[in-house]
N, C-alpha and C positions, 0 to 999 in steps of 0.2 A: 483559398486553398481548399481543394477537396481533399476529404479525409476518408478513408474506407477502414472500417473496424474488422478485424479478423481474429480467429482463435490462433493462439501461438502455436507454431509448428515445432517440432523437436530440432530441425536445422537452424531454427532462428535463436535458440537459447543463447548462444555465445554473444550475438549481437544485441540482444535485449539485455543481458547481464552487463555490457559495456556501457548502454545506454543509461541504465540505473545508476552504475558506478559514477558516471561523469555527473550525472544531475544531482545524486545524494551528495557526493563528497563536496560538490560546489554550492547546493542550496539548502540542503535539509539541515535544520539547526543543530541537532543532537551530533549527526555524523560530522558535520563540519567543525563542532566544539571539539570532540575528542581527536580529531585529526586522523581518522581512520585512513591508512594508506590505500591507494587506489587498487594496488595489487591484491591487498588482503580483502577488501570490500568485494572485488569483482570474484574472488574465488568462493568466497561465502555465498554471494548472491547467485552464482552459476549452480553451486550445489544445492542451494535452497530450491532454484526453479526445478532443477532436475528431479528432486525428491517429491515434488507436487504436481510435476507435469501431467501424471495419469489422472489428475482431478478434471483436467480440460476446462479450467475456469480462467486461465490467464488469456489476456487480450492483448492485441498490438493494434497501432493505427499507422497507416501507410499514408504517404502522399501520391500525387499524381505519377511520380516516377517509381513507385513502388519502394521509396526508402521508409524505413521504420522510423517514425517521429514522435512515437509515444508508446507506452506500455502501461498495463495494469496487472499487477501480480495478486491473486487470490487463492484461497485453499479452504478445503474442507476442515472442519474442526477437529477431524480425526487425524489431519496431518500438521498438528500445531507445533510438534517439535521441530527445530530449526537446527541446520547444522552449527556445531560450536566453533567459536572464534573469539580468542583472548581479547583481540583488538575491538571486537564489537560487544563484547560481554557487558560493558556499562549500560549500552542501550537495551540488550536483552533483558537485564535485570530491573531497569527501569519499567520496560513494558509489561514484564512478568508481575512487577508489584502493582502496578495501576489495574491490571487486567481483574483483580479480585472485585473491582466496583462495577463490572458488568452485572445486569439484572439477573437474579438467580433463575427466573423462568426460562431463560435461553437454554435449549437443549443443543448439544452437540449434534444431534441427527438432523435438526431442522435450521442449522445457522451455518453460514458461510462467512469467511474472515478476508475482508478487503485488506490487503497486507501492505502494498505499496501501489502507487502510480506517479508515473514520470513523463516528462517531456524532454526530448532531444534538446540539447543546448543549442540556441539559435532559433528554436520554433516556438518559443514562449510568445503568449498573447494571441494564439489561435484557438482557443477553446478546447484543445486537444485532450486535457484531462477530464474536462467536463463531459466530452462525448463519450471518452472511456467509460467513464462511471455511469452515464446513463444506459450505455449498452450492457454493462455489467448487471445493472439492476434488472434489466429486461432478461437477460440470460438466467440469472438466478430466479426470478419469477417463473420462467417456463420450465425449469428443473425442479419447481415445487419447494423451493427453500422457503422459510418463513420470516427468517430475519437475516439481515447483513449486520456485521459488526466491524468497526475498524479504529484504530488509533490515529487521531489527526495531529501531526506534529509540526506542520507549518500553517501560516496564514493563509496560504493560497487553497489548500485542500479544506480547511476549515470553512472557508467562504463558500466554496463549491458545495460541499457536502451539507452544511447547515442551513445556507441560503437558498440554494438553487434545487437541490434534489432530494430533500425531505428527510434528511438524518436528524435525528434528535440527540443533543447532549445527554449523557448519562452521569458523567463526571468530568471534572476540569481541574488541572492542577498546575501551577506555575512552576517552570523548570527549576527556579531557585530554590524551591523547597527541598531539592535533592543536592547534597552536597557535591557530587559529581558535577552537576550542571548549575550550579549556584550563580555562574556569571552569564547564563544564557537568558536573554529576554524572551518573553512569550510564554505560551502554555501548551500543554497536550489536551486534547479533548477525546475523550471517549465517547464514541457516537453509535447509535443503533439506527436501523431502519427496518420497520416491520413491513414486509412486501406481500404478505398475504396472511388473511384471516383464516383461522382454522374452523 
């Protein structure tokens, strides 16, 4: 399958929010565990994408027929505040807590945050997330960012980022350490990729 990577356009936000909602509520360990409703996740995700849209960092992958089959959501560090949602608050609290383990030398002016990457259900196994992340690294390099940071919550993104595209683990924590996620297998990895030498 041929994949074309493009910058997200405003009229595609709803479609992308739906794709992420389906993917995360089915496959992402934390979202699945706390059983966030699809309606709630969709509203939260759509609002978040709208708030960061002007950063022009979000990417989509389209197949031969022009169908969006994957997406990557990223933002500048100046846009770190996300829309509030009571259902999603346990995940937001978890990510906020572990974010203190990022290296202190990372500056909000030279760092971009890879927030989410997702493949449309039914299109897994086509390396879509890999191609999106590769293209994002290229884009961030061209814009002159020095670092990319991300929280890797699934085994799939951990494998891609740590083994294929050069991210380095900064901190790892098993979900069971946190009361809310004590029955969730696996771990979250805070990862950083240095993409430019100053």
